[in-house]
N, C-alpha and C positions, 0 to 999 in steps of 0.2 A: 275671374279676378277675385282675389281674397282681400279682406279688410286689413289695412295696416301693413301690407307687403310693399316694399320699395323695389325699384328697378335694380338697385345694387344687391338686394337679397336674392332676387331671381337670378342675377348673374353669378352669384356665389353658388347657388344650387346647380346652375348650368355647368360651372367649372368642376364641381364635385362629380357630376354625372359624366363629364368627359374624362376625368381621372379614373373613374371606375370602368370605363369602356375598354373592351379588350383590344379594339383597333388601335389604341394609343393615340387618338387624334388630339391635337392641341386645341384648347378653347379659344374663342375669339377674345380680343382685348375688350375692355369694358366699353370703350367708345364705339367699337365695331358692333358689339352686342346691342347697345342702345339704338344705333342706326337701324340695324336689322329688325329689332323689336318694334320700333316705331313704324317702319315700312310694312311689317306684317299686320300691325293693328289697323292700318289704313285699308288693307285689302280684305280683311275678315269682317263679315257682317255678323254681329253678335246677337241678333234677334232670333228667337225660336218661336215659330208659329205652331200653335196646337189647336185642334178642333175639339170642343167639348159640347155635350148636350146640356141645355139649361137646367140648373139645379142638380146636376149629376155629381159634382165634386165640390169639395171645400179645400182651398189652398191656404195654409198658414205658414208664415215665414218670420223668423227672428231678424230684426234689422241689423244686429251686430253690435249695437252700443246701448248701454243703459242710460236712462233718463234720471235726473235728480229732481225731486219734487219736495218743496217746503210745504208741509201740511199743517203746521200750527204756528202760533206766534212765538213759541219758545225756540224756534230755529231748527227743530228736528228735521232731518232730511231722510226721505225714503228713496231707495233705489228701485226703479221700475223697469221691467223688461218691456221693450217696445215690440209688440207683435202686430203684424199686418195680416188681414185675412180677406179673402175674396170668395164668394160663392159663385160657382159657374155651373 
């Protein structure tokens, strides 16, 4: 799942992929696409289990959005990248 992507955007991508297919299949309507998308989300388990030895790896990820920080009385604003890290 990507940040800021709507279901309508996914449907448009799906329609473009159907138009580019050689089989000439017709895409689902938007409502049918939404129904099928929701039912597939209910069936799919989105967890991924990994086994790591302690202290072997460091994982760092960008959260996807910047934070705003007021750092002095004059009202200057700093944009901060939000990173999360975990040592495993």
